[in-house]
PyMOL CGO cylinders between C-alpha atoms (Angstrom):
from pymol import cmd
from pymol.cgo import CYLINDER

trace = [
    CYLINDER, -241.63, -68.37, 77.04, -238.23, -66.77, 77.71, 0.3, 1, 1, 1, 1, 1, 1,
    CYLINDER, -238.23, -66.77, 77.71, -236.44, -66.67, 81.01, 0.3, 1, 1, 1, 1, 1, 1,
    CYLINDER, -236.44, -66.67, 81.01, -237.72, -64.00, 83.41, 0.3, 1, 1, 1, 1, 1, 1,
    CYLINDER, -237.72, -64.00, 83.41, -235.46, -60.95, 83.65, 0.3, 1, 1, 1, 1, 1, 1,
    CYLINDER, -235.46, -60.95, 83.65, -236.15, -60.63, 87.39, 0.3, 1, 1, 1, 1, 1, 1,
    CYLINDER, -236.15, -60.63, 87.39, -236.04, -63.24, 90.12, 0.3, 1, 1, 1, 1, 1, 1,
    CYLINDER, -236.04, -63.24, 90.12, -238.19, -61.22, 92.56, 0.3, 1, 1, 1, 1, 1, 1,
    CYLINDER, -238.19, -61.22, 92.56, -241.74, -59.95, 92.54, 0.3, 1, 1, 1, 1, 1, 1,
    CYLINDER, -241.74, -59.95, 92.54, -243.04, -57.43, 95.08, 0.3, 1, 1, 1, 1, 1, 1,
    CYLINDER, -243.04, -57.43, 95.08, -246.75, -56.97, 95.66, 0.3, 1, 1, 1, 1, 1, 1,
    CYLINDER, -246.75, -56.97, 95.66, -246.27, -53.80, 97.70, 0.3, 1, 1, 1, 1, 1, 1,
    CYLINDER, -246.27, -53.80, 97.70, -243.80, -51.09, 98.63, 0.3, 1, 1, 1, 1, 1, 1,
    CYLINDER, -243.80, -51.09, 98.63, -243.55, -52.72, 102.06, 0.3, 1, 1, 1, 1, 1, 1,
    CYLINDER, -243.55, -52.72, 102.06, -242.25, -55.96, 100.48, 0.3, 1, 1, 1, 1, 1, 1,
    CYLINDER, -242.25, -55.96, 100.48, -239.89, -53.93, 98.31, 0.3, 1, 1, 1, 1, 1, 1,
    CYLINDER, -239.89, -53.93, 98.31, -238.39, -52.04, 101.27, 0.3, 1, 1, 1, 1, 1, 1,
    CYLINDER, -238.39, -52.04, 101.27, -238.11, -55.18, 103.42, 0.3, 1, 1, 1, 1, 1, 1,
    CYLINDER, -238.11, -55.18, 103.42, -236.05, -56.83, 100.66, 0.3, 1, 1, 1, 1, 1, 1,
    CYLINDER, -236.05, -56.83, 100.66, -233.43, -54.07, 100.44, 0.3, 1, 1, 1, 1, 1, 1,
    CYLINDER, -233.43, -54.07, 100.44, -230.11, -54.06, 102.33, 0.3, 1, 1, 1, 1, 1, 1,
    CYLINDER, -230.11, -54.06, 102.33, -230.00, -51.33, 105.02, 0.3, 1, 1, 1, 1, 1, 1,
    CYLINDER, -230.00, -51.33, 105.02, -227.88, -48.76, 103.13, 0.3, 1, 1, 1, 1, 1, 1,
    CYLINDER, -227.88, -48.76, 103.13, -229.92, -49.11, 99.93, 0.3, 1, 1, 1, 1, 1, 1,
    CYLINDER, -229.92, -49.11, 99.93, -233.17, -48.88, 101.93, 0.3, 1, 1, 1, 1, 1, 1,
    CYLINDER, -233.17, -48.88, 101.93, -232.05, -45.63, 103.56, 0.3, 1, 1, 1, 1, 1, 1,
    CYLINDER, -232.05, -45.63, 103.56, -230.88, -44.04, 100.28, 0.3, 1, 1, 1, 1, 1, 1,
    CYLINDER, -230.88, -44.04, 100.28, -234.11, -45.16, 98.56, 0.3, 1, 1, 1, 1, 1, 1,
    CYLINDER, -234.11, -45.16, 98.56, -236.27, -43.68, 101.34, 0.3, 1, 1, 1, 1, 1, 1,
    CYLINDER, -236.27, -43.68, 101.34, -234.39, -40.37, 101.21, 0.3, 1, 1, 1, 1, 1, 1,
    CYLINDER, -234.39, -40.37, 101.21, -234.72, -40.13, 97.42, 0.3, 1, 1, 1, 1, 1, 1,
    CYLINDER, -234.72, -40.13, 97.42, -238.39, -41.08, 97.53, 0.3, 1, 1, 1, 1, 1, 1,
    CYLINDER, -238.39, -41.08, 97.53, -239.05, -38.45, 100.22, 0.3, 1, 1, 1, 1, 1, 1,
    CYLINDER, -239.05, -38.45, 100.22, -237.26, -35.88, 98.05, 0.3, 1, 1, 1, 1, 1, 1,
    CYLINDER, -237.26, -35.88, 98.05, -239.46, -36.76, 95.06, 0.3, 1, 1, 1, 1, 1, 1,
    CYLINDER, -239.46, -36.76, 95.06, -242.63, -36.26, 97.13, 0.3, 1, 1, 1, 1, 1, 1,
    CYLINDER, -242.63, -36.26, 97.13, -241.35, -33.05, 98.78, 0.3, 1, 1, 1, 1, 1, 1,
    CYLINDER, -241.35, -33.05, 98.78, -240.50, -31.59, 95.37, 0.3, 1, 1, 1, 1, 1, 1,
    CYLINDER, -240.50, -31.59, 95.37, -243.51, -32.89, 93.43, 0.3, 1, 1, 1, 1, 1, 1,
    CYLINDER, -243.51, -32.89, 93.43, -246.33, -33.59, 95.93, 0.3, 1, 1, 1, 1, 1, 1,
    CYLINDER, -246.33, -33.59, 95.93, -248.87, -34.48, 93.21, 0.3, 1, 1, 1, 1, 1, 1,
    CYLINDER, -248.87, -34.48, 93.21, -246.66, -37.17, 91.65, 0.3, 1, 1, 1, 1, 1, 1,
    CYLINDER, -246.66, -37.17, 91.65, -248.07, -40.69, 91.20, 0.3, 1, 1, 1, 1, 1, 1,
    CYLINDER, -248.07, -40.69, 91.20, -245.98, -43.69, 92.23, 0.3, 1, 1, 1, 1, 1, 1,
    CYLINDER, -245.98, -43.69, 92.23, -246.17, -47.23, 90.89, 0.3, 1, 1, 1, 1, 1, 1,
    CYLINDER, -246.17, -47.23, 90.89, -244.04, -50.33, 91.27, 0.3, 1, 1, 1, 1, 1, 1,
    CYLINDER, -244.04, -50.33, 91.27, -242.86, -51.27, 87.77, 0.3, 1, 1, 1, 1, 1, 1,
    CYLINDER, -242.86, -51.27, 87.77, -240.13, -53.82, 87.19, 0.3, 1, 1, 1, 1, 1, 1,
    CYLINDER, -240.13, -53.82, 87.19, -240.27, -54.21, 91.01, 0.3, 1, 1, 1, 1, 1, 1,
    CYLINDER, -240.27, -54.21, 91.01, -239.01, -50.66, 91.72, 0.3, 1, 1, 1, 1, 1, 1,
    CYLINDER, -239.01, -50.66, 91.72, -240.74, -47.28, 92.26, 0.3, 1, 1, 1, 1, 1, 1,
    CYLINDER, -240.74, -47.28, 92.26, -241.49, -45.26, 89.13, 0.3, 1, 1, 1, 1, 1, 1,
    CYLINDER, -241.49, -45.26, 89.13, -242.94, -41.76, 89.41, 0.3, 1, 1, 1, 1, 1, 1,
    CYLINDER, -242.94, -41.76, 89.41, -245.19, -40.12, 86.85, 0.3, 1, 1, 1, 1, 1, 1,
    CYLINDER, -245.19, -40.12, 86.85, -247.31, -37.13, 86.00, 0.3, 1, 1, 1, 1, 1, 1,
    CYLINDER, -247.31, -37.13, 86.00, -248.42, -37.28, 82.34, 0.3, 1, 1, 1, 1, 1, 1,
    CYLINDER, -248.42, -37.28, 82.34, -245.66, -39.79, 81.63, 0.3, 1, 1, 1, 1, 1, 1,
    CYLINDER, -245.66, -39.79, 81.63, -242.96, -41.40, 83.75, 0.3, 1, 1, 1, 1, 1, 1,
    CYLINDER, -242.96, -41.40, 83.75, -240.45, -38.78, 84.83, 0.3, 1, 1, 1, 1, 1, 1,
    CYLINDER, -240.45, -38.78, 84.83, -238.13, -40.73, 87.13, 0.3, 1, 1, 1, 1, 1, 1,
    CYLINDER, -238.13, -40.73, 87.13, -237.46, -43.99, 88.93, 0.3, 1, 1, 1, 1, 1, 1,
    CYLINDER, -237.46, -43.99, 88.93, -235.43, -45.24, 91.88, 0.3, 1, 1, 1, 1, 1, 1,
    CYLINDER, -235.43, -45.24, 91.88, -233.74, -48.59, 91.25, 0.3, 1, 1, 1, 1, 1, 1,
    CYLINDER, -233.74, -48.59, 91.25, -231.68, -50.13, 94.07, 0.3, 1, 1, 1, 1, 1, 1,
    CYLINDER, -231.68, -50.13, 94.07, -228.88, -52.35, 92.80, 0.3, 1, 1, 1, 1, 1, 1,
    CYLINDER, -228.88, -52.35, 92.80, -230.16, -55.24, 94.95, 0.3, 1, 1, 1, 1, 1, 1,
    CYLINDER, -230.16, -55.24, 94.95, -233.21, -55.50, 92.65, 0.3, 1, 1, 1, 1, 1, 1,
    CYLINDER, -233.21, -55.50, 92.65, -231.54, -57.27, 89.77, 0.3, 1, 1, 1, 1, 1, 1,
    CYLINDER, -231.54, -57.27, 89.77, -232.36, -57.02, 86.11, 0.3, 1, 1, 1, 1, 1, 1,
    CYLINDER, -232.36, -57.02, 86.11, -231.10, -60.33, 84.81, 0.3, 1, 1, 1, 1, 1, 1,
    CYLINDER, -231.10, -60.33, 84.81, -228.99, -62.73, 86.79, 0.3, 1, 1, 1, 1, 1, 1,
    CYLINDER, -228.99, -62.73, 86.79, -226.24, -60.51, 88.18, 0.3, 1, 1, 1, 1, 1, 1,
    CYLINDER, -226.24, -60.51, 88.18, -225.88, -57.14, 89.84, 0.3, 1, 1, 1, 1, 1, 1,
    CYLINDER, -225.88, -57.14, 89.84, -224.86, -54.48, 87.32, 0.3, 1, 1, 1, 1, 1, 1,
    CYLINDER, -224.86, -54.48, 87.32, -224.09, -51.59, 89.70, 0.3, 1, 1, 1, 1, 1, 1,
    CYLINDER, -224.09, -51.59, 89.70, -223.69, -50.78, 93.38, 0.3, 1, 1, 1, 1, 1, 1,
    CYLINDER, -223.69, -50.78, 93.38, -225.93, -48.52, 95.42, 0.3, 1, 1, 1, 1, 1, 1,
    CYLINDER, -225.93, -48.52, 95.42, -229.16, -46.95, 94.23, 0.3, 1, 1, 1, 1, 1, 1,
    CYLINDER, -229.16, -46.95, 94.23, -229.75, -45.63, 90.72, 0.3, 1, 1, 1, 1, 1, 1,
    CYLINDER, -229.75, -45.63, 90.72, -232.02, -42.64, 90.23, 0.3, 1, 1, 1, 1, 1, 1,
    CYLINDER, -232.02, -42.64, 90.23, -233.04, -42.31, 86.61, 0.3, 1, 1, 1, 1, 1, 1,
    CYLINDER, -233.04, -42.31, 86.61, -234.67, -39.41, 84.79, 0.3, 1, 1, 1, 1, 1, 1,
    CYLINDER, -234.67, -39.41, 84.79, -236.73, -40.30, 81.73, 0.3, 1, 1, 1, 1, 1, 1,
    CYLINDER, -236.73, -40.30, 81.73, -236.23, -36.82, 80.22, 0.3, 1, 1, 1, 1, 1, 1,
    CYLINDER, -236.23, -36.82, 80.22, -232.53, -36.95, 81.12, 0.3, 1, 1, 1, 1, 1, 1,
    CYLINDER, -232.53, -36.95, 81.12, -231.34, -36.23, 77.59, 0.3, 1, 1, 1, 1, 1, 1,
    CYLINDER, -231.34, -36.23, 77.59, -233.29, -32.94, 77.66, 0.3, 1, 1, 1, 1, 1, 1,
    CYLINDER, -233.29, -32.94, 77.66, -232.16, -31.72, 81.07, 0.3, 1, 1, 1, 1, 1, 1,
    CYLINDER, -232.16, -31.72, 81.07, -229.64, -28.91, 81.32, 0.3, 1, 1, 1, 1, 1, 1,
    CYLINDER, -229.64, -28.91, 81.32, -226.21, -30.57, 81.31, 0.3, 1, 1, 1, 1, 1, 1,
    CYLINDER, -226.21, -30.57, 81.31, -224.63, -27.89, 83.53, 0.3, 1, 1, 1, 1, 1, 1,
    CYLINDER, -224.63, -27.89, 83.53, -225.22, -30.10, 86.58, 0.3, 1, 1, 1, 1, 1, 1,
    CYLINDER, -225.22, -30.10, 86.58, -223.04, -32.83, 85.09, 0.3, 1, 1, 1, 1, 1, 1,
    CYLINDER, -223.04, -32.83, 85.09, -224.20, -35.33, 87.68, 0.3, 1, 1, 1, 1, 1, 1,
    CYLINDER, -224.20, -35.33, 87.68, -226.20, -37.45, 85.24, 0.3, 1, 1, 1, 1, 1, 1,
    CYLINDER, -226.20, -37.45, 85.24, -224.86, -40.14, 82.93, 0.3, 1, 1, 1, 1, 1, 1,
    CYLINDER, -224.86, -40.14, 82.93, -226.50, -41.15, 79.66, 0.3, 1, 1, 1, 1, 1, 1,
    CYLINDER, -226.50, -41.15, 79.66, -223.99, -43.92, 78.95, 0.3, 1, 1, 1, 1, 1, 1,
    CYLINDER, -223.99, -43.92, 78.95, -225.38, -45.84, 75.94, 0.3, 1, 1, 1, 1, 1, 1,
    CYLINDER, -225.38, -45.84, 75.94, -228.98, -44.76, 76.47, 0.3, 1, 1, 1, 1, 1, 1,
    CYLINDER, -228.98, -44.76, 76.47, -230.92, -42.44, 74.17, 0.3, 1, 1, 1, 1, 1, 1,
    CYLINDER, -230.92, -42.44, 74.17, -233.02, -40.58, 76.72, 0.3, 1, 1, 1, 1, 1, 1,
    CYLINDER, -233.02, -40.58, 76.72, -232.85, -41.93, 80.29, 0.3, 1, 1, 1, 1, 1, 1,
    CYLINDER, -232.85, -41.93, 80.29, -230.02, -40.36, 82.26, 0.3, 1, 1, 1, 1, 1, 1,
    CYLINDER, -230.02, -40.36, 82.26, -229.15, -41.44, 85.79, 0.3, 1, 1, 1, 1, 1, 1,
    CYLINDER, -229.15, -41.44, 85.79, -226.90, -41.11, 88.79, 0.3, 1, 1, 1, 1, 1, 1,
    CYLINDER, -226.90, -41.11, 88.79, -225.80, -43.85, 91.19, 0.3, 1, 1, 1, 1, 1, 1,
    CYLINDER, -225.80, -43.85, 91.19, -225.64, -43.20, 94.92, 0.3, 1, 1, 1, 1, 1, 1,
    CYLINDER, -225.64, -43.20, 94.92, -223.92, -45.43, 97.46, 0.3, 1, 1, 1, 1, 1, 1,
    CYLINDER, -223.92, -45.43, 97.46, -224.49, -43.59, 100.74, 0.3, 1, 1, 1, 1, 1, 1,
    CYLINDER, -224.49, -43.59, 100.74, -226.96, -41.03, 102.12, 0.3, 1, 1, 1, 1, 1, 1,
    CYLINDER, -226.96, -41.03, 102.12, -224.24, -38.38, 102.49, 0.3, 1, 1, 1, 1, 1, 1,
    CYLINDER, -224.24, -38.38, 102.49, -223.57, -38.58, 98.73, 0.3, 1, 1, 1, 1, 1, 1,
    CYLINDER, -223.57, -38.58, 98.73, -227.08, -37.45, 97.77, 0.3, 1, 1, 1, 1, 1, 1,
    CYLINDER, -227.08, -37.45, 97.77, -226.94, -34.02, 96.06, 0.3, 1, 1, 1, 1, 1, 1,
    CYLINDER, -226.94, -34.02, 96.06, -230.41, -33.00, 97.29, 0.3, 1, 1, 1, 1, 1, 1,
    CYLINDER, -230.41, -33.00, 97.29, -230.55, -29.54, 95.69, 0.3, 1, 1, 1, 1, 1, 1,
    CYLINDER, -230.55, -29.54, 95.69, -229.31, -30.75, 92.30, 0.3, 1, 1, 1, 1, 1, 1,
    CYLINDER, -229.31, -30.75, 92.30, -231.81, -33.62, 92.28, 0.3, 1, 1, 1, 1, 1, 1,
    CYLINDER, -231.81, -33.62, 92.28, -234.60, -31.23, 93.31, 0.3, 1, 1, 1, 1, 1, 1,
    CYLINDER, -234.60, -31.23, 93.31, -233.72, -29.03, 90.30, 0.3, 1, 1, 1, 1, 1, 1,
    CYLINDER, -233.72, -29.03, 90.30, -233.68, -32.04, 87.99, 0.3, 1, 1, 1, 1, 1, 1,
    CYLINDER, -233.68, -32.04, 87.99, -237.09, -33.15, 89.30, 0.3, 1, 1, 1, 1, 1, 1,
    CYLINDER, -237.09, -33.15, 89.30, -238.57, -29.67, 88.77, 0.3, 1, 1, 1, 1, 1, 1,
    CYLINDER, -238.57, -29.67, 88.77, -237.16, -29.46, 85.24, 0.3, 1, 1, 1, 1, 1, 1,
    CYLINDER, -237.16, -29.46, 85.24, -238.41, -32.99, 84.49, 0.3, 1, 1, 1, 1, 1, 1,
    CYLINDER, -238.41, -32.99, 84.49, -241.91, -32.07, 85.70, 0.3, 1, 1, 1, 1, 1, 1,
    CYLINDER, -241.91, -32.07, 85.70, -241.82, -28.94, 83.54, 0.3, 1, 1, 1, 1, 1, 1,
    CYLINDER, -241.82, -28.94, 83.54, -240.84, -30.95, 80.46, 0.3, 1, 1, 1, 1, 1, 1,
    CYLINDER, -240.84, -30.95, 80.46, -243.57, -33.47, 81.23, 0.3, 1, 1, 1, 1, 1, 1,
    CYLINDER, -243.57, -33.47, 81.23, -246.21, -30.70, 81.33, 0.3, 1, 1, 1, 1, 1, 1,
    CYLINDER, -246.21, -30.70, 81.33, -245.04, -29.46, 77.92, 0.3, 1, 1, 1, 1, 1, 1,
    CYLINDER, -245.04, -29.46, 77.92, -245.53, -32.96, 76.47, 0.3, 1, 1, 1, 1, 1, 1,
    CYLINDER, -245.53, -32.96, 76.47, -249.33, -32.81, 76.99, 0.3, 1, 1, 1, 1, 1, 1,
]
cmd.load_cgo(trace, "trace")
């Protein structure tokens, strides 16, 4: 068997939140609240030790930098990723695709950096795209 890509394993959201540094915990809570306010019927599941949100398919995730993939931290703050990111209207220009084919994301360091209205729009458009994929 190969080496595990993660050195942590959370059995619950409570364990996940207790693990996070204060700033990342606050940003993660605010983003999670925004997801539920925007899409109240969304389903949440811990995958890869972070919250993923789905309707028909996964539409977004919230990945704090403290939850490593591999042995070292690859970014600061909290990453919010959109699985339909490549299909979202680029006029917002807050998402990065980098070298990915479909998942676009934005990284947030502090609560005051969160563009709530833009993320709400991205969530609504993602949910719309997900419904069309039925």
